[in-house]
VOLORO-305484 format. One record per residue (C-alpha): residue number from 1; x, y, z. Coordinates in Angstrom, 1 decimal. Layout:
VOLORO-305484
PAMI   k      X      Y      Z
PAMI NUM      X      Y      Z
...
END
This chain:
VOLORO-305484
PAMI   k      X      Y      Z
PAMI   1   99.5   46.2  175.2
PAMI   2  102.9   46.9  177.1
PAMI   3  103.7   49.5  174.4
PAMI   4  100.3   51.2  174.9
PAMI   5  100.3   51.5  179.0
PAMI   6  104.2   52.6  178.6
PAMI   7  103.5   56.0  177.5
PAMI   8  100.7   56.5  180.3
PAMI   9  103.2   55.4  183.0
PAMI  10  105.9   57.7  181.3
PAMI  11  103.3   60.7  181.8
PAMI  12  102.9   59.6  185.4
PAMI  13  106.5   60.2  186.1
PAMI  14  106.1   63.9  184.6
PAMI  15  104.7   65.8  187.6
PAMI  16  107.1   63.8  190.0
PAMI  17  109.9   65.2  188.6
PAMI  18  108.4   68.8  187.8
PAMI  19  109.7   70.2  191.6
PAMI  20  113.3   69.6  190.0
PAMI  21  112.8   72.8  187.7
PAMI  22  113.0   74.6  191.0
PAMI  23  116.8   75.0  191.0
PAMI  24  119.7   77.8  191.6
PAMI  25  123.1   77.4  192.3
PAMI  26  124.6   77.4  196.0
PAMI  27  125.5   80.7  196.6
PAMI  28  124.6   83.0  199.8
PAMI  29  123.0   85.2  197.4
PAMI  30  120.2   82.6  196.1
PAMI  31  119.6   81.9  199.6
PAMI  32  118.9   85.5  200.5
PAMI  33  115.9   85.9  198.1
PAMI  34  112.5   84.4  196.9
PAMI  35  112.9   82.0  194.4
PAMI  36  111.0   83.6  191.5
PAMI  37  109.7   80.5  189.8
PAMI  38  107.9   78.9  192.9
PAMI  39  105.0   76.5  192.1
PAMI  40  102.1   77.9  193.5
PAMI  41   98.5   76.8  191.9
PAMI  42   98.0   80.3  189.9
PAMI  43  101.7   79.9  188.2
PAMI  44  101.2   76.1  187.5
PAMI  45   97.9   76.0  186.4
PAMI  46   97.9   77.5  182.8
PAMI  47   96.6   75.0  180.4
PAMI  48   94.9   72.1  180.1
PAMI  49   98.4   70.2  180.0
PAMI  50   99.0   71.2  183.7
PAMI  51   95.2   69.9  184.3
PAMI  52   96.3   66.7  183.0
PAMI  53   99.5   66.3  184.7
PAMI  54   97.9   66.7  188.2
PAMI  55   95.4   64.4  187.3
PAMI  56   98.1   61.9  186.1
PAMI  57   99.3   62.5  189.4
PAMI  58   96.1   61.4  191.5
PAMI  59   96.6   58.3  189.6
PAMI  60  100.1   58.0  190.4
PAMI  61   99.2   58.7  193.9
PAMI  62   96.9   55.8  194.2
PAMI  63  100.0   53.3  194.4
PAMI  64  100.8   54.6  197.8
PAMI  65   97.4   53.8  198.8
PAMI  66   97.2   50.0  197.6
PAMI  67  100.8   49.7  198.8
PAMI  68   98.5   49.4  202.4
PAMI  69   95.2   48.6  201.2
PAMI  70   95.9   44.4  201.1
PAMI  71   96.6   44.8  204.6
PAMI  72   92.9   45.6  205.7
PAMI  73   91.3   44.0  202.6
PAMI  74   93.3   40.6  202.6
PAMI  75   95.3   39.8  205.6
PAMI  76   92.5   40.8  208.1
PAMI  77   90.6   38.0  206.3
PAMI  78   91.4   33.9  206.0
PAMI  79   92.8   33.7  202.5
PAMI  80   96.5   35.3  203.5
PAMI  81   98.5   35.9  206.7
PAMI  82  101.9   37.5  207.5
PAMI  83  104.5   35.3  208.8
PAMI  84  105.3   36.5  212.0
PAMI  85  108.8   36.0  211.6
PAMI  86  109.1   39.6  209.9
PAMI  87  108.3   40.9  213.5
PAMI  88  105.9   43.4  211.6
PAMI  89  103.5   44.4  214.5
PAMI  90  101.4   46.8  211.8
PAMI  91  100.8   43.3  209.6
PAMI  92  100.8   41.0  212.7
PAMI  93   97.7   43.0  214.6
PAMI  94   95.6   43.3  211.9
PAMI  95   95.8   39.5  211.0
PAMI  96   95.3   38.5  214.5
PAMI  97   92.1   41.0  214.5
PAMI  98   94.3   42.7  217.3
PAMI  99   94.5   46.1  215.4
PAMI 100   95.6   49.5  217.8
PAMI 101   94.8   53.1  216.4
PAMI 102   98.6   53.6  216.5
PAMI 103   98.9   51.2  213.5
PAMI 104  101.1   52.7  210.9
PAMI 105   99.6   50.7  207.9
PAMI 106   96.0   52.3  208.9
PAMI 107   97.4   56.3  209.1
PAMI 108   99.1   55.6  205.7
PAMI 109   96.2   54.3  204.1
PAMI 110   94.0   57.3  205.6
PAMI 111   96.8   59.9  204.4
PAMI 112   97.2   58.5  201.1
PAMI 113   93.8   58.4  200.2
PAMI 114   93.1   62.0  201.5
PAMI 115   96.2   63.0  199.2
PAMI 116   94.5   61.5  196.2
PAMI 117   91.2   63.1  197.1
PAMI 118   93.0   66.6  197.4
PAMI 119   94.7   65.8  193.7
PAMI 120   91.4   65.0  192.4
PAMI 121   90.2   68.6  193.9
PAMI 122   92.8   70.4  192.2
PAMI 123   91.6   69.1  188.8
PAMI 124   88.3   69.6  189.4
PAMI 125   88.7   73.5  190.6
PAMI 126   91.6   74.5  188.4
PAMI 127   89.7   72.8  185.1
PAMI 128   87.5   75.5  185.9
PAMI 129   89.4   78.5  186.0
PAMI 130   91.3   77.8  182.6
PAMI 131   90.5   77.8  179.1
PAMI 132   90.2   74.0  177.2
PAMI 133   88.4   72.0  175.3
PAMI 134   84.8   71.6  176.9
PAMI 135   84.7   67.9  176.3
PAMI 136   88.3   67.5  177.5
PAMI 137   87.0   69.3  180.6
PAMI 138   84.4   67.1  181.3
PAMI 139   86.6   63.6  180.8
PAMI 140   89.2   64.8  183.2
PAMI 141   86.7   65.9  185.7
PAMI 142   84.9   62.9  185.3
PAMI 143   87.9   60.8  185.9
PAMI 144   88.8   62.7  189.2
PAMI 145   85.5   62.2  190.5
PAMI 146   86.0   58.3  190.0
PAMI 147   89.3   58.6  191.9
PAMI 148   87.5   60.5  194.7
PAMI 149   84.4   58.0  194.8
PAMI 150   87.2   55.1  195.0
PAMI 151   89.1   56.6  197.7
PAMI 152   85.9   57.5  199.6
PAMI 153   84.7   53.9  199.2
PAMI 154   87.5   52.3  200.6
PAMI 155   87.7   54.9  203.5
PAMI 156   84.1   54.4  204.3
PAMI 157   84.3   50.7  204.3
PAMI 158   87.2   50.8  206.4
PAMI 159   86.7   53.4  208.9
PAMI 160   82.8   53.9  208.7
PAMI 161   82.3   57.7  209.4
PAMI 162   84.8   59.8  207.8
PAMI 163   85.6   63.4  207.2
PAMI 164   83.9   64.0  203.8
PAMI 165   86.0   67.1  202.0
PAMI 166   85.0   68.1  198.9
PAMI 167   87.2   71.2  197.9
PAMI 168   90.8   72.0  198.0
PAMI 169   92.0   73.0  201.2
PAMI 170   93.6   76.1  200.9
PAMI 171   94.2   77.1  204.5
PAMI 172   95.1   74.9  207.6
PAMI 173   92.9   76.1  209.8
PAMI 174   89.9   74.6  207.3
PAMI 175   91.2   71.2  208.5
PAMI 176   89.7   71.7  212.1
PAMI 177   86.6   72.1  210.8
PAMI 178   85.8   68.7  209.5
PAMI 179   84.1   66.2  211.5
PAMI 180   83.2   62.7  210.7
PAMI 181   80.5   62.7  208.3
PAMI 182   77.7   59.8  208.7
PAMI 183   78.4   57.3  206.3
PAMI 184   75.1   57.6  204.7
PAMI 185   76.3   61.0  203.1
PAMI 186   79.4   59.5  202.0
PAMI 187   77.9   57.2  200.3
PAMI 188   75.4   59.6  199.0
PAMI 189   78.6   61.5  197.4
PAMI 190   80.1   58.2  196.1
PAMI 191   77.2   57.4  194.3
PAMI 192   77.0   61.1  192.6
PAMI 193   80.5   61.1  191.9
PAMI 194   80.3   57.5  190.1
PAMI 195   77.2   58.3  188.2
PAMI 196   78.4   61.6  187.0
PAMI 197   81.8   59.2  185.8
PAMI 198   79.4   57.3  183.6
PAMI 199   79.7   60.0  181.1
PAMI 200   83.0   58.7  180.4
PAMI 201   84.2   56.7  177.5
PAMI 202   83.7   52.7  178.0
PAMI 203   87.0   52.0  176.8
PAMI 204   90.1   53.6  175.3
PAMI 205   92.4   52.6  172.0
PAMI 206   94.4   55.4  172.2
PAMI 207   97.9   54.7  173.9
PAMI 208   98.0   57.7  176.2
PAMI 209   94.7   57.1  177.9
PAMI 210   94.6   53.4  178.4
PAMI 211   94.8   52.7  182.1
PAMI 212   92.2   55.9  182.9
PAMI 213   89.0   55.4  184.4
PAMI 214   86.2   54.6  182.1
PAMI 215   82.4   54.4  182.3
PAMI 216   82.9   50.9  182.8
PAMI 217   85.3   50.9  185.7
PAMI 218   82.4   53.4  187.1
PAMI 219   79.9   51.0  186.4
PAMI 220   81.6   48.1  188.3
PAMI 221   82.6   50.2  191.3
PAMI 222   78.8   51.6  191.6
PAMI 223   77.8   48.2  191.1
PAMI 224   79.9   47.1  194.2
PAMI 225   78.7   50.1  196.3
PAMI 226   75.0   49.3  195.6
PAMI 227   75.9   45.4  196.9
PAMI 228   77.8   47.0  200.1
PAMI 229   74.4   48.9  200.8
PAMI 230   72.1   45.9  199.7
PAMI 231   70.3   47.6  197.3
PAMI 232   70.6   44.9  195.2
PAMI 233   67.7   46.6  192.5
PAMI 234   70.1   49.2  192.1
PAMI 235   73.0   46.6  191.6
PAMI 236   70.9   44.8  189.2
PAMI 237   70.4   47.9  186.8
PAMI 238   74.1   49.3  186.8
PAMI 239   75.3   45.6  186.4
PAMI 240   72.6   44.7  183.9
PAMI 241   73.7   47.5  181.5
PAMI 242   77.5   46.8  181.8
PAMI 243   77.3   43.0  181.3
PAMI 244   74.4   42.5  179.0
PAMI 245   75.3   45.8  177.0
PAMI 246   78.8   44.8  177.0
PAMI 247   80.3   45.7  173.0
PAMI 248   83.6   46.9  173.8
PAMI 249   85.3   43.5  174.0
PAMI 250   85.5   43.2  177.4
PAMI 251   86.0   39.3  178.6
PAMI 252   87.0   36.3  180.3
PAMI 253   90.6   35.3  179.2
PAMI 254   91.1   31.9  178.3
PAMI 255   94.1   31.2  180.4
PAMI 256   93.7   32.4  184.3
PAMI 257   97.2   33.2  184.3
PAMI 258   97.3   35.7  181.3
PAMI 259   95.3   38.2  183.5
PAMI 260   98.2   39.0  185.7
PAMI 261  101.1   38.5  183.3
PAMI 262  102.9   41.9  183.3
PAMI 263  103.6   41.7  179.7
PAMI 264   99.9   41.8  178.9
PAMI 265   98.3   44.6  180.9
PAMI 266   95.2   46.4  180.9
PAMI 267   94.1   43.2  178.7
PAMI 268   90.4   42.3  177.5
PAMI 269   89.8   41.1  181.2
PAMI 270   90.8   44.0  183.1
PAMI 271   88.2   46.8  184.0
PAMI 272   90.5   49.2  186.1
PAMI 273   93.8   48.6  187.7
PAMI 274   96.4   50.3  189.6
PAMI 275   99.5   50.6  187.0
PAMI 276  103.0   49.8  187.4
PAMI 277  106.1   49.4  185.5
PAMI 278  109.6   47.5  185.7
PAMI 279  112.4   48.8  184.7
PAMI 280  112.5   52.4  186.3
PAMI 281  114.5   53.4  188.9
PAMI 282  113.8   52.5  192.2
PAMI 283  113.4   55.9  193.6
PAMI 284  110.5   56.6  190.8
PAMI 285  107.8   54.0  192.6
PAMI 286  106.7   52.4  189.6
PAMI 287  107.1   48.8  190.1
PAMI 288  104.5   46.9  192.8
PAMI 289  106.4   46.3  195.7
PAMI 290  103.8   44.0  196.9
PAMI 291  105.7   41.0  195.3
PAMI 292  107.8   41.0  198.3
PAMI 293  105.2   40.8  200.7
PAMI 294  103.6   37.3  198.5
PAMI 295  107.1   35.0  198.9
PAMI 296  108.6   33.6  202.5
PAMI 297  111.0   35.6  204.6
PAMI 298  113.6   32.8  204.8
PAMI 299  116.9   33.0  203.7
PAMI 300  116.6   31.3  200.2
PAMI 301  116.5   32.0  196.4
PAMI 302  113.3   31.0  194.5
PAMI 303  113.3   30.5  191.0
PAMI 304  110.6   30.3  188.6
PAMI 305  110.7   30.2  184.9
PAMI 306  113.9   32.7  184.2
PAMI 307  113.0   35.0  187.0
PAMI 308  114.3   35.0  190.4
PAMI 309  113.5   36.5  193.7
PAMI 310  115.2   36.5  196.7
PAMI 311  113.9   36.3  200.0
PAMI 312  110.3   38.4  200.7
PAMI 313  109.2   39.7  203.5
PAMI 314  106.4   36.8  204.1
PAMI 315  103.4   39.4  204.8
PAMI 316  101.2   38.2  202.0
PAMI 317  101.2   34.6  202.3
PAMI 318   98.1   32.0  201.3
PAMI 319   96.7   30.3  204.2
PAMI 320   96.1   26.2  204.1
PAMI 321   92.4   27.4  204.9
PAMI 322   92.4   28.9  201.3
PAMI 323   94.4   26.3  199.6
PAMI 324   92.4   23.1  200.7
PAMI 325   89.2   24.5  198.7
PAMI 326   90.5   24.2  195.3
PAMI 327   89.8   21.3  193.5
PAMI 328   92.6   19.4  192.0
PAMI 329   91.5   20.2  188.8
PAMI 330   91.1   24.1  188.9
PAMI 331   93.3   25.8  187.0
PAMI 332   93.6   29.0  189.0
PAMI 333   96.1   26.8  190.8
PAMI 334   98.5   27.9  188.0
PAMI 335   99.2   30.9  189.8
PAMI 336  100.0   29.0  193.4
PAMI 337  103.0   27.9  194.3
PAMI 338  104.3   25.7  197.4
PAMI 339  107.7   25.3  199.0
PAMI 340  109.1   23.3  201.9
PAMI 341  111.4   26.1  203.9
PAMI 342  113.6   25.8  206.9
PAMI 343  110.7   26.3  209.2
PAMI 344  107.6   25.6  207.8
PAMI 345  105.9   24.6  204.4
PAMI 346  104.7   27.8  202.7
PAMI 347  101.9   28.7  199.8
PAMI 348  102.2   31.8  198.2
PAMI 349  100.5   33.6  195.1
PAMI 350  102.3   34.4  191.9
PAMI 351   99.8   37.1  190.9
PAMI 352  102.1   39.7  191.5
PAMI 353  105.3   38.0  190.1
PAMI 354  106.6   39.6  187.2
PAMI 355  108.3   36.9  185.2
PAMI 356  110.6   39.4  183.8
PAMI 357  112.2   40.1  186.7
PAMI 358  115.9   39.1  186.3
PAMI 359  118.2   40.4  188.9
PAMI 360  116.2   42.6  190.9
PAMI 361  112.7   42.8  192.5
PAMI 362  111.2   44.8  189.9
PAMI 363  107.3   44.0  189.1
PAMI 364  105.5   45.2  186.6
PAMI 365  102.3   43.5  187.7
PAMI 366   99.4   45.8  188.4
PAMI 367   97.0   45.8  191.5
PAMI 368   93.7   45.2  189.5
PAMI 369   90.5   46.9  191.2
PAMI 370   87.9   45.4  189.0
PAMI 371   87.9   42.6  186.5
PAMI 372   85.5   41.1  184.2
PAMI 373   85.1   37.8  186.6
PAMI 374   84.7   40.2  189.6
PAMI 375   82.1   41.9  187.3
PAMI 376   80.2   38.7  186.3
PAMI 377   80.4   37.2  190.0
PAMI 378   78.9   40.6  191.5
PAMI 379   75.8   40.3  188.7
PAMI 380   75.0   36.8  189.7
PAMI 381   75.1   37.8  193.3
PAMI 382   72.5   40.7  192.8
PAMI 383   70.3   39.0  190.4
PAMI 384   70.2   36.0  193.0
PAMI 385   69.4   38.4  195.9
PAMI 386   66.4   39.9  193.5
PAMI 387   64.7   36.2  193.0
PAMI 388   66.5   35.6  189.6
PAMI 389   68.6   32.6  191.2
PAMI 390   68.2   30.6  187.8
PAMI 391   69.7   33.6  185.8
PAMI 392   72.7   34.0  188.6
PAMI 393   73.6   30.5  187.5
PAMI 394   74.9   31.9  184.1
PAMI 395   77.2   33.9  185.1
PAMI 396   78.9   31.5  188.0
PAMI 397   79.1   28.7  185.5
PAMI 398   80.9   31.1  183.1
PAMI 399   83.8   31.7  185.6
PAMI 400   83.6   28.1  186.9
PAMI 401   84.4   26.9  183.1
PAMI 402   87.5   29.0  182.5
PAMI 403   88.6   27.3  185.7
PAMI 404   88.0   23.9  184.2
PAMI 405   85.5   23.4  186.3
PAMI 406   82.0   21.8  185.9
PAMI 407   79.3   23.3  187.6
PAMI 408   76.3   21.5  189.6
PAMI 409   72.7   23.0  188.4
PAMI 410   71.7   22.2  192.0
PAMI 411   73.4   25.5  192.9
PAMI 412   70.5   27.0  191.6
PAMI 413   67.9   25.0  193.8
PAMI 414   67.3   28.3  195.9
PAMI 415   68.8   31.4  196.9
PAMI 416   70.9   29.8  199.8
PAMI 417   72.5   27.7  197.7
PAMI 418   73.4   30.1  195.1
PAMI 419   74.4   32.7  197.7
PAMI 420   77.2   30.1  199.1
PAMI 421   78.2   29.1  195.2
PAMI 422   78.7   32.5  194.7
PAMI 423   80.8   33.3  198.2
PAMI 424   82.5   30.3  197.5
PAMI 425   83.6   31.3  194.0
PAMI 426   84.7   34.7  194.7
PAMI 427   87.1   33.5  196.9
PAMI 428   88.7   30.9  194.6
PAMI 429   88.5   33.2  191.7
PAMI 430   89.5   36.6  193.5
PAMI 431   92.1   35.8  196.2
PAMI 432   94.9   37.8  196.7
PAMI 433   93.2   40.7  194.9
PAMI 434   91.9   42.8  197.7
PAMI 435   88.3   41.6  197.9
PAMI 436   87.8   39.1  200.7
PAMI 437   87.2   41.2  203.8
PAMI 438   84.7   43.1  202.0
PAMI 439   83.0   40.4  200.8
PAMI 440   82.6   38.9  204.2
PAMI 441   81.5   42.0  205.7
PAMI 442   79.0   42.9  202.9
PAMI 443   77.7   39.3  203.4
PAMI 444   77.4   39.4  207.1
PAMI 445   79.6   36.5  207.2
PAMI 446   82.6   38.2  208.9
PAMI 447   82.5   36.9  212.7
PAMI 448   81.1   33.8  211.7
PAMI 449   83.9   33.0  209.2
PAMI 450   87.0   34.3  210.9
PAMI 451   85.9   32.7  214.2
PAMI 452   86.2   29.4  212.6
PAMI 453   89.4   30.4  211.0
PAMI 454   90.9   31.5  214.3
PAMI 455   89.8   28.2  216.0
PAMI 456   90.9   25.9  213.4
PAMI 457   93.0   23.2  214.8
PAMI 458   94.8   22.6  211.2
PAMI 459   96.3   26.2  211.1
PAMI 460   99.5   27.2  212.9
PAMI 461   99.9   30.0  215.1
PAMI 462  101.8   31.7  212.3
PAMI 463   98.5   31.7  210.1
PAMI 464   96.1   32.8  213.1
PAMI 465   97.7   33.6  216.4
PAMI 466   96.6   33.0  219.8
PAMI 467   93.5   33.5  221.5
PAMI 468   92.4   35.7  218.3
PAMI 469   88.8   36.4  218.1
PAMI 470   86.7   38.6  216.1
PAMI 471   84.2   40.5  217.2
PAMI 472   81.3   42.9  216.6
PAMI 473   83.4   46.3  216.8
PAMI 474   86.4   44.9  215.2
PAMI 475   83.9   45.1  212.0
PAMI 476   85.3   48.7  211.4
PAMI 477   89.3   49.3  211.8
PAMI 478   90.4   52.6  214.5
PAMI 479   90.8   56.1  213.0
PAMI 480   94.2   56.6  213.0
PAMI 481   95.3   57.8  216.6
PAMI 482   96.8   61.1  215.2
PAMI 483   93.8   62.3  213.4
PAMI 484   92.0   61.8  216.6
PAMI 485   95.0   63.5  218.7
PAMI 486   95.0   66.8  216.3
PAMI 487   91.2   67.3  216.7
PAMI 488   89.9   65.5  219.5
PAMI 489   86.7   67.9  220.0
PAMI 490   85.4   66.7  216.2
PAMI 491   87.3   63.6  215.1
PAMI 492   86.2   60.6  217.7
PAMI 493   87.5   57.0  217.6
PAMI 494   85.4   54.0  217.0
PAMI 495   84.1   52.7  219.7
PAMI 496   86.2   49.4  221.0
PAMI 497   89.6   51.2  220.5
END
């Protein structure tokens, strides 16, 4: 498996180094003339190789998005927190539900998401203007549509109405014409893109393709979109085709820890993941820097297995609130460690810890967007909400059995009991994978759960802050202030900020 993904990751590097080809000697004459090999679109897009290079660049750019995604997806919720000893205001204010429009993480998340969208548009438009194999063209276009849909799904859930850009912007003046499109229209486009992407292969077995978007990934994301929209019948339809029609080897791995092993990427449980790799020059942005945030920011060296990691940043620690929810026999605890520090006791996850690291922070652990356990629990949720509570029990049981736990059949006694069981199982199964905040939002539990969390007397100020409070307007995050200031007539701020 590692051999497979290395091929794909090598291709990701190629486009990043293309600008280095524009070189000349440092003479006065060189600076006095325009470079003849300037990379404009019409010169770059010559054949299908260039289309693929731009598509790979779009995949590569998702790393920058997910370097900030977890701030909103997890730190804003009750499973993880930022240790305030690092004085990172971007993390702290999100953690304490006190975020401002000037938050740098939100600005980066916005900018990098639209960067991926821009790369997708370059693929979609330029693949139409060159001669290339028709099937390959359609595949590349549908991969680009999947990435565009994924970015817009993140954006609309975080910010609400957002500019819906559906073409490559050729003139900067165009940027001032975009307004915040009603979220209903954004979701309509997401659904259309994912419906098109259902034509992709369900899985790849050729080295160079493993790690790319598939129809399985599109179906999983489309199922989550329908759940978010509370369109449960549509969610049942799309997820049933995936779960009950699975003939492509997707499954729950026997060992929970194996899912996250950097030496076992894109395994049978992974539906789609943001790809990382160890062993490259740090300037190439190939390793997963999130691992630093998962460790305490104290002056000590932590050794786990043969790997070593020094002081972390403490931006992505686990709460005691989450930790005490696990039964002692729960095998998912294998990915959680505890440590007594100088300041306090810490709980941290190993999901991004690469056991192959030996001398520097260089994690090849991927960020998982969807995996099979997530798909099974989404399907269970959709079934339960459409009256098939007994059918939902099977899929919750599968996930719990892998964790070494028995399942009480009483959870199928009614929709409410099953709803609670599914929510709890998603929390314990998917912690630290970017689902918790959006699960709370989707199920209407964010205000109730977060205010209970903020008022928990067993949690310290480091975990919850002082006077933290979740309110209705905070269910959306503020539009980055620079976007509003650049175009105040058409980009209006969310209420409350």
